[in-house]
C-alpha positions in Angstrom: -25.4 11.3 18.1 -21.8 10.4 17.4 -21.1 8.1 14.4 -18.2 5.7 15.0 -15.3 6.0 12.7 -14.6 2.8 10.8 -11.6 0.8 11.8 -8.7 1.6 9.4 -5.9 -0.8 8.6 -2.6 0.1 7.0 -1.0 -2.6 4.9 2.6 -2.4 3.8 3.1 -4.4 0.6 6.6 -5.9 1.1 6.3 -9.5 -0.3 8.1 -8.9 -3.6 11.3 -10.6 -4.6 13.3 -7.3 -5.0 15.1 -9.1 -7.9 16.0 -5.9 -9.8 17.5 -4.4 -6.6 19.5 -7.6 -5.8 18.6 -7.4 -2.1 15.4 -7.1 -0.1 14.2 -3.5 -0.3 12.6 -3.7 3.1 16.0 -3.5 4.7 17.4 -0.6 2.7 18.0 2.4 4.9 17.0 6.1 4.5 18.3 8.5 7.1 19.2 5.6 9.4 15.8 4.0 9.2 15.0 0.7 7.4 12.3 1.0 4.7 10.1 -1.4 6.6 10.3 0.5 9.8 9.9 3.9 8.0 6.8 2.8 6.1 5.2 1.3 9.2 5.9 4.6 11.1 4.4 6.7 8.3 1.3 4.5 8.2 0.9 4.9 12.0 1.3 8.6 11.7 -1.7 8.8 9.3 -3.9 7.6 12.1 -4.6 4.0 11.0 -5.6 1.7 13.9 -3.4 -1.3 12.9 -0.6 -2.0 10.5 0.1 -5.3 8.8 3.0 -6.2 6.5 2.2 -8.3 3.5 5.0 -10.9 3.4 6.9 -12.8 6.0 9.1 -10.6 8.3 9.4 -12.3 11.6 9.0 -9.7 14.3 6.4 -7.7 12.4 2.6 -8.2 12.3 2.4 -10.0 9.0 0.0 -11.4 6.5 2.2 -14.1 4.9 2.0 -14.5 1.2 -0.5 -17.1 0.0 2.1 -18.9 -2.1 5.4 -18.2 -0.6 7.6 -19.5 -3.4 5.8 -17.7 -6.2 5.6 -13.9 -6.7 2.2 -13.0 -8.2 2.4 -9.2 -8.1 0.8 -6.5 -6.0 -2.8 -7.1 -7.2 -2.7 -10.7 -5.9 -1.1 -9.5 -2.7 -3.8 -6.9 -2.1 -6.5 -9.5 -2.9 -4.9 -12.0 -0.5 -4.7 -9.3 2.3 -8.4 -8.5 1.8 -9.2 -12.1 2.5 -7.3 -11.9 5.8 -8.4 -8.5 7.2 -11.7 -7.4 8.7 -14.5 -6.9 6.2 -16.0 -3.7 7.6 -13.0 -1.5 7.7 -11.0 0.8 5.5 -7.5 -0.1 4.2 -4.5 2.0 3.2 -2.1 0.1 1.0 1.5 1.4 0.5 4.4 -0.2 -1.3 7.7 -0.9 0.4 9.6 0.8 -2.5 8.2 4.3 -2.1 10.2 5.5 0.9 9.6 9.2 0.3 5.8 9.0 0.8 4.6 11.4 3.4 1.7 11.4 5.8 0.2 14.5 4.2 0.2 12.8 0.7 -1.5 9.7 2.1 -4.1 11.8 3.9 -5.2 13.2 0.5 -6.2 9.6 -0.4 -7.8 9.0 3.0 -9.9 12.1 2.7 -11.5 10.8 -0.5 -15.2 10.0 -0.5 -15.1 6.6 -2.1 -11.5 5.5 -1.6 -8.8 6.6 -4.1 -5.4 6.2 -5.7 -3.5 8.9 -7.7 -3.9 9.0 -11.5 -0.9 7.4 -13.0 0.0 5.6 -9.7 -2.1 2.6 -8.6 -0.2 2.6 -5.3 -0.5 3.9 -2.7 -4.3 3.3 -2.5 -7.0 3.8 0.1 -10.0 1.5 0.0 -13.3 2.1 1.8 -14.6 -1.3 0.7 -12.5 -4.3 1.8 -14.6 -7.1 0.4 -13.2 -10.3 -1.1 -12.8 -10.2 -4.9 -13.3 -13.4 -6.8 -10.8 -13.9 -9.6 -8.6 -10.9 -8.8 -7.3 -9.1 -11.8 -3.6 -9.0 -12.4 -3.7 -5.2 -12.8 -3.8 -3.2 -9.5 -5.7 -0.3 -11.1 -8.5 -2.6 -12.3 -8.7 -4.2 -8.8 -8.9 -0.9 -7.1 -11.7 0.4 -9.4 -13.6 -2.9 -8.8 -13.4 -2.2 -5.1 -14.8 1.3 -5.5 -11.6 3.4 -5.4 -11.3 6.2 -8.0 -8.3 7.9 -9.5 -7.7 11.4 -8.3 -5.2 14.0 -9.4 -1.9 14.0 -7.6 -1.3 17.5 -6.1 1.9 18.9 -7.6 3.5 19.4 -4.2 3.5 15.6 -3.7 5.2 14.5 -7.0 8.5 13.8 -5.2 6.7 11.5 -2.7 5.9 9.1 -5.5 9.5 8.1 -6.4 9.6 4.3 -6.7 12.9 2.6 -6.0 13.4 -0.7 -7.9 17.1 -0.8 -8.9 20.4 0.0 -7.3 20.8 2.9 -9.9 17.4 4.4 -8.9 18.4 4.1 -5.2 21.8 5.8 -5.8 20.1 8.6 -7.7 17.4 9.0 -5.0 20.0 9.2 -2.2 22.0 11.8 -4.2 18.9 13.9 -4.8 17.7 13.5 -1.2 21.1 14.7 0.1 21.0 17.7 -2.3 17.5 18.6 -1.3 18.4 18.4 2.4 21.4 20.7 1.8 19.1 23.2 -0.1 16.6 23.2 2.8 19.4 23.9 5.3 20.8 26.7 3.1 17.3 28.3 2.7 16.8 28.2 6.5 20.1 29.8 7.3 
């Protein structure tokens, strides 16, 4: 007897103001690809069935913010998304400002028994329970635990995946390091 795999939804958290960056992070580019397109592609490559963008981005399949003129943080965004998606599914949440996340890193979370996030990093997160949470906590970690996700150790080989880009300086440094790493990989292969 075959057991049907639960429907899995990918959610890209992109509704923030990007105030420290000074421009919308969704439209920054890495290797010629906008963050928003890059993160949607990565989510699809994990094998999720559908991808939604939390925020309002026209041509994308979006879950508009509940209160469009007020930023309430990622915990509120996750709670709002949970109100809008199917109840009997799994959900993989990734932030827009972690453009170096890889499919392999995210699959570590998706392979967890109860849903998971990495210790020290509340996002990305994989939830196996997508129920509505009354009075959502302001803290993402607390919300995830309430929904049954557990912190797991981040494998050392994925530490670079977790780079979070919030300011222009962080972005310049990340681009510089990414270019140097790409050159090193080419040199090693030659």
